C-alpha positions as a Python dict, from the first residue, in 0.01 Angstrom:
ca = {
    (1, 'X'): (0, 0, 0),
    (2, 'X'): (-93, 324, 78),
    (3, 'X'): (-317, 558, -72),
    (4, 'X'): (-113, 748, -180),
    (5, 'X'): (70, 493, -409),
    (6, 'X'): (-275, 353, -517),
    (7, 'X'): (-391, 608, -710),
    (8, 'X'): (-12, 633, -827),
    (9, 'X'): (-50, 325, -981),
    (10, 'X'): (-405, 384, -1147),
    (11, 'X'): (-395, 724, -1194),
    (12, 'X'): (-270, 768, -1567),
    (13, 'X'): (110, 963, -1517),
    (14, 'X'): (183, 1280, -1654),
    (15, 'X'): (282, 1214, -2040),
    (16, 'X'): (638, 1332, -2015),
    (17, 'X'): (684, 1036, -1810),
    (18, 'X'): (796, 719, -1993),
    (19, 'X'): (477, 479, -1922),
    (20, 'X'): (711, 172, -2078),
    (21, 'X'): (815, 163, -1753),
    (22, 'X'): (524, -29, -1621),
    (23, 'X'): (586, -319, -1898),
    (24, 'X'): (933, -336, -1774),
    (25, 'X'): (854, -426, -1432),
    (26, 'X'): (513, -640, -1539),
    (27, 'X'): (740, -880, -1713),
    (28, 'X'): (1060, -858, -1428),
    (29, 'X'): (728, -1001, -1259),
    (30, 'X'): (651, -1292, -1446),
    (31, 'X'): (1021, -1358, -1567),
    (32, 'X'): (1053, -1490, -1172),
    (33, 'X'): (885, -1792, -1256),
    (34, 'X'): (1083, -1923, -1524),
    (35, 'X'): (1463, -1686, -1384),
    (36, 'X'): (1642, -2079, -1423),
    (37, 'X'): (1587, -2053, -1781),
    (38, 'X'): (1652, -1683, -1833),
    (39, 'X'): (2005, -1789, -1631),
    (40, 'X'): (2096, -2072, -1848),
    (41, 'X'): (2120, -1830, -2161),
    (42, 'X'): (2476, -1719, -1962),
    (43, 'X'): (2659, -2042, -2041),
    (44, 'X'): (2588, -2054, -2430),
    (45, 'X'): (2869, -1887, -2499),
    (46, 'X'): (3097, -1891, -2188),
    (47, 'X'): (3062, -2294, -2324),
    (48, 'X'): (3180, -2171, -2635),
    (49, 'X'): (3486, -2003, -2479),
    (50, 'X'): (3607, -2270, -2336),
    (51, 'X'): (3541, -2514, -2560),
    (52, 'X'): (3686, -2351, -2872),
    (53, 'X'): (3918, -1990, -2747),
    (54, 'X'): (4049, -2184, -2445),
    (55, 'X'): (4049, -2575, -2564),
    (56, 'X'): (4128, -2532, -2965),
    (57, 'X'): (4337, -2203, -2862),
    (58, 'X'): (4562, -2425, -2748),
    (59, 'X'): (4625, -2572, -3118),
    (60, 'X'): (4617, -2278, -3294),
    (61, 'X'): (4790, -2088, -3088),
    (62, 'X'): (4811, -1701, -3154),
    (63, 'X'): (4642, -1534, -3434),
    (64, 'X'): (4700, -1203, -3572),
    (65, 'X'): (4511, -921, -3449),
    (66, 'X'): (4346, -634, -3665),
    (67, 'X'): (4634, -397, -3598),
    (68, 'X'): (4844, -670, -3718),
    (69, 'X'): (4996, -779, -3365),
    (70, 'X'): (4988, -1116, -3225),
    (71, 'X'): (4730, -1181, -2919),
    (72, 'X'): (4619, -1490, -2799),
    (73, 'X'): (4310, -1675, -2995),
    (74, 'X'): (4107, -1692, -2641),
    (75, 'X'): (4158, -1304, -2681),
    (76, 'X'): (4028, -1271, -2993),
    (77, 'X'): (3750, -1521, -2975),
    (78, 'X'): (3634, -1408, -2665),
    (79, 'X'): (3484, -1042, -2770),
    (80, 'X'): (3276, -1250, -3040),
    (81, 'X'): (3139, -1439, -2800),
    (82, 'X'): (3052, -1085, -2516),
    (83, 'X'): (2855, -956, -2870),
    (84, 'X'): (2689, -1297, -2973),
    (85, 'X'): (2601, -1326, -2535),
    (86, 'X'): (2432, -938, -2627),
    (87, 'X'): (2217, -1058, -2937),
    (88, 'X'): (2111, -1340, -2792),
    (89, 'X'): (1967, -1226, -2517),
    (90, 'X'): (1847, -954, -2676),
    (91, 'X'): (1695, -1113, -2964),
    (92, 'X'): (1504, -1443, -2787),
    (93, 'X'): (1378, -1248, -2555),
    (94, 'X'): (1220, -1012, -2760),
    (95, 'X'): (1100, -1311, -3006),
    (96, 'X'): (869, -1429, -2643),
    (97, 'X'): (631, -1107, -2747),
    (98, 'X'): (480, -1312, -3026),
    (99, 'X'): (295, -1551, -2760),
    (100, 'X'): (196, -1217, -2572),
    (101, 'X'): (68, -1071, -2953),
    (102, 'X'): (-118, -1353, -3095),
    (103, 'X'): (-206, -1628, -2757),
    (104, 'X'): (-169, -1468, -2470),
    (105, 'X'): (-296, -1117, -2569),
    (106, 'X'): (-167, -982, -2307),
    (107, 'X'): (-165, -589, -2496),
    (108, 'X'): (-493, -556, -2552),
    (109, 'X'): (-578, -539, -2167),
    (110, 'X'): (-261, -312, -2197),
    (111, 'X'): (-382, -66, -2450),
    (112, 'X'): (-725, -49, -2306),
    (113, 'X'): (-471, 146, -2048),
    (114, 'X'): (-331, 533, -2161),
    (115, 'X'): (-74, 334, -2270),
    (116, 'X'): (-32, 374, -2655),
    (117, 'X'): (164, 156, -2896),
    (118, 'X'): (460, 300, -2848),
    (119, 'X'): (469, 265, -2478),
    (120, 'X'): (456, -103, -2567),
    (121, 'X'): (723, -87, -2801),
    (122, 'X'): (993, 84, -2576),
    (123, 'X'): (893, -142, -2290),
    (124, 'X'): (923, -477, -2449),
    (125, 'X'): (1246, -353, -2629),
    (126, 'X'): (1389, -210, -2292),
    (127, 'X'): (1331, -559, -2135),
    (128, 'X'): (1502, -745, -2359),
    (129, 'X'): (1741, -519, -2400),
    (130, 'X'): (1799, -539, -2065),
    (131, 'X'): (1806, -887, -2066),
    (132, 'X'): (2076, -887, -2337),
    (133, 'X'): (2304, -633, -2082),
    (134, 'X'): (2277, -894, -1804),
    (135, 'X'): (2439, -1152, -2010),
    (136, 'X'): (2704, -924, -2121),
    (137, 'X'): (2802, -788, -1779),
    (138, 'X'): (2844, -1137, -1653),
    (139, 'X'): (3084, -1171, -1954),
    (140, 'X'): (3215, -961, -1930),
    (141, 'X'): (3376, -1022, -1533),
    (142, 'X'): (3484, -1349, -1688),
    (143, 'X'): (3709, -1238, -1967),
    (144, 'X'): (3829, -960, -1672),
    (145, 'X'): (3916, -1250, -1464),
    (146, 'X'): (4014, -1444, -1716),
    (147, 'X'): (4311, -1180, -1856),
    (148, 'X'): (4145, -1146, -2212),
    (149, 'X'): (4109, -786, -2204),
    (150, 'X'): (4407, -601, -2298),
    (151, 'X'): (4351, -198, -2325),
    (152, 'X'): (4174, 28, -2069),
    (153, 'X'): (3961, 85, -2417),
    (154, 'X'): (3749, -251, -2324),
    (155, 'X'): (3551, -69, -2023),
    (156, 'X'): (3344, 49, -2358),
    (157, 'X'): (3253, -275, -2434),
    (158, 'X'): (2987, -338, -2200),
    (159, 'X'): (2816, 17, -2321),
    (160, 'X'): (2923, -166, -2703),
    (161, 'X'): (2742, -506, -2581),
    (162, 'X'): (2410, -281, -2479),
    (163, 'X'): (2419, -133, -2758),
    (164, 'X'): (2410, -489, -2974),
    (165, 'X'): (2192, -586, -2735),
    (166, 'X'): (1967, -312, -2787),
    (167, 'X'): (2015, -314, -3203),
    (168, 'X'): (1890, -713, -3169),
    (169, 'X'): (1633, -618, -2906),
    (170, 'X'): (1425, -361, -3147),
    (171, 'X'): (1498, -604, -3466),
    (172, 'X'): (1380, -871, -3267),
    (173, 'X'): (1036, -707, -3169),
    (174, 'X'): (954, -585, -3498),
    (175, 'X'): (999, -954, -3645),
    (176, 'X'): (792, -1108, -3374),
    (177, 'X'): (489, -906, -3495),
    (178, 'X'): (490, -1068, -3836),
    (179, 'X'): (517, -1443, -3641),
    (180, 'X'): (177, -1567, -3766),
    (181, 'X'): (235, -1977, -3620),
    (182, 'X'): (499, -2158, -3377),
    (183, 'X'): (684, -2306, -3694),
    (184, 'X'): (827, -1890, -3726),
    (185, 'X'): (1020, -1929, -3482),
    (186, 'X'): (1253, -2173, -3600),
    (187, 'X'): (1324, -1891, -3864),
    (188, 'X'): (1490, -1707, -3559),
    (189, 'X'): (1777, -1987, -3491),
    (190, 'X'): (1795, -1996, -3886),
    (191, 'X'): (1925, -1626, -3906),
    (192, 'X'): (2070, -1586, -3547),
    (193, 'X'): (2367, -1927, -3630),
    (194, 'X'): (2489, -1830, -3943),
    (195, 'X'): (2511, -1520, -3805),
    (196, 'X'): (2704, -1627, -3532),
    (197, 'X'): (2926, -1877, -3744),
    (198, 'X'): (2988, -1622, -4052),
    (199, 'X'): (3063, -1272, -3879),
    (200, 'X'): (3447, -1286, -3795),
    (201, 'X'): (3339, -1454, -3499),
    (202, 'X'): (3614, -1697, -3521),
    (203, 'X'): (3898, -1603, -3725),
    (204, 'X'): (3915, -1316, -3892),
    (205, 'X'): (3776, -1143, -4234),
    (206, 'X'): (4049, -1169, -4441),
    (207, 'X'): (4018, -1576, -4446),
    (208, 'X'): (3694, -1483, -4610),
    (209, 'X'): (3702, -1496, -5026),
    (210, 'X'): (3649, -1111, -5143),
    (211, 'X'): (3298, -1202, -5207),
    (212, 'X'): (3178, -1280, -4879),
    (213, 'X'): (3409, -1039, -4750),
    (214, 'X'): (3150, -784, -4902),
    (215, 'X'): (2864, -959, -4802),
    (216, 'X'): (2954, -984, -4392),
    (217, 'X'): (2977, -615, -4392),
    (218, 'X'): (2594, -644, -4389),
    (219, 'X'): (2607, -872, -4103),
    (220, 'X'): (2505, -696, -3798),
    (221, 'X'): (2684, -920, -3539),
    (222, 'X'): (2986, -861, -3797),
    (223, 'X'): (2980, -483, -3670),
    (224, 'X'): (2943, -578, -3336),
    (225, 'X'): (3214, -796, -3267),
    (226, 'X'): (3417, -568, -3478),
    (227, 'X'): (3331, -284, -3244),
    (228, 'X'): (3363, -494, -2915),
    (229, 'X'): (3715, -664, -3031),
    (230, 'X'): (3836, -304, -3104),
    (231, 'X'): (3807, -193, -2782),
    (232, 'X'): (3910, -502, -2585),
    (233, 'X'): (4201, -564, -2796),
    (234, 'X'): (4253, -182, -2798),
    (235, 'X'): (4293, -145, -3183),
    (236, 'X'): (4048, 174, -3256),
    (237, 'X'): (4017, 266, -3613),
    (238, 'X'): (3758, 565, -3688),
    (239, 'X'): (3544, 301, -3932),
    (240, 'X'): (3439, 184, -3577),
    (241, 'X'): (3192, 449, -3650),
    (242, 'X'): (3039, 297, -3939),
    (243, 'X'): (2978, 5, -3696),
    (244, 'X'): (2842, 191, -3401),
    (245, 'X'): (2623, 401, -3711),
    (246, 'X'): (2456, 58, -3834),
    (247, 'X'): (2412, -109, -3504),
    (248, 'X'): (2253, 265, -3454),
    (249, 'X'): (2050, 269, -3760),
    (250, 'X'): (1891, -121, -3758),
    (251, 'X'): (1764, -10, -3367),
    (252, 'X'): (1636, 280, -3468),
    (253, 'X'): (1451, 116, -3773),
    (254, 'X'): (1341, -180, -3573),
    (255, 'X'): (1205, 58, -3275),
    (256, 'X'): (980, 227, -3540),
    (257, 'X'): (860, -54, -3724),
    (258, 'X'): (777, -248, -3378),
    (259, 'X'): (572, 68, -3251),
    (260, 'X'): (350, 67, -3595),
    (261, 'X'): (349, -259, -3653),
    (262, 'X'): (112, -305, -3249),
    (263, 'X'): (-91, 40, -3381),
    (264, 'X'): (-165, -130, -3697),
    (265, 'X'): (-239, -483, -3542),
    (266, 'X'): (-430, -399, -3230),
    (267, 'X'): (-554, -60, -3311),
    (268, 'X'): (-833, -183, -3553),
}
């Protein structure tokens, strides 16, 4: 490394630059040691797509799309699997923050540098978002190859999946700051599994009883599924702006809570 490069890594950068990128770099380097585990997270939604979307789809046949038209069951389920892939990649990576916060004491050393809690929060959220976005990109490629994107609006499915990952990454890191024991990690699956099963993932929301339909609108994954499904099927509606606003609000709240909690826990 040149002397200029060494000085750049030691001397704090100017305040206008995002320092969270150093945490992203650190996480990337550490991930190389267990990349098969990271890669395995991509296959779960693929298995669901083939087992349910393709396998059961042969028995179900066509289903009614949001605009009343008929589409194949695989085309109906695939965008939900894309949204779920973004959720799982982001939420499970973000909750890894628990070990670094409670046991690894990673952030104690980081906050001894010019980095601030907001840099740690944004760095962890960004890294979780990268993992979710990577899964989403791979899944979009699979959907394209299988011919499950019926509209040019489907090009926006990847940015929509990134937004979903952003929302869940922010909330996941915020939740990790409240965890005290390893048993608390079980609560992650306790939350994500019902979201996966009951967010209009496998069948239209109209199938639910009216009371359950109202509750479903509070599911963040439902907003993601509805957004991605509308784009891939080319069924656009102004209410999709509500889905976008919900996810942005969720991400903002999660990011603010994460930053404040890190400061409260470590800057005593």
